[in-house]
N, C-alpha and C positions, 0 to 999 in steps of 0.2 A: 799629736800622734799615738795612735793605741798601741797597747803591747801587740796584738795581733800583728798590724802593720808593720811593726818595727822586726819582729821575727821574721816577716817574710820577706822584708828588705833584705837581712842579714843573710836570710837564707841563699837568696837570689844573687847577693853579691858577689864578684869575682875578684874583685878590685878595690883598697880603700878608698878608692876616689867614687867608687858607687854608693858608698855611705857617707861621705863628707864632701862640702863644697871645696872649691879651688879657695873660698876665704879663709876656710879652716886650716888649710895646708900653708898657708901665708902666714898665719898668727897660730903659735905653739899653745898660747894660752885658749884661745879659742877651741882649738882642737880638743885638748884636755876637759875642756866643759862640756864640749860633745858627748865625749866619750863617757863622763862621769854620770851625764845627765841620761844619757841611753842605759847605761849597766846599770845605776842604782834606781832612778825614778822611776823608770818606764820597763824595763826588762827583767830585772832581778827576780829570778825563779818565785822568791817567796810572794810576791807582787801578782803574779800569773799563775795560780794554784790549778786553773782547770786547763792549762796548757805548760803544766811544768816541766816535760821531757824536752818539749821545743825551745820554751824558754831557756833551759839550762844548757841546751845544745848550742844556744844562740850566744849566749851570755860567755860559754867557754871559747868559742869562735873569735869574740872580742877581743879574750886577752891574748891571741897572738899577735 
């Protein structure tokens, strides 16, 4: 998944289930890994300088 795809997915999400599979909700460790991977490896604003504003907004949205 690219950072652009992830930003779009987060922008369009209306519920956590839109971002995470049912499997992730059943397994807290899997959910945590997914969040960390999304935030650190793909979405962190430092990794998307060409879309820093959108990445920052998406990153902040994940924190809630």
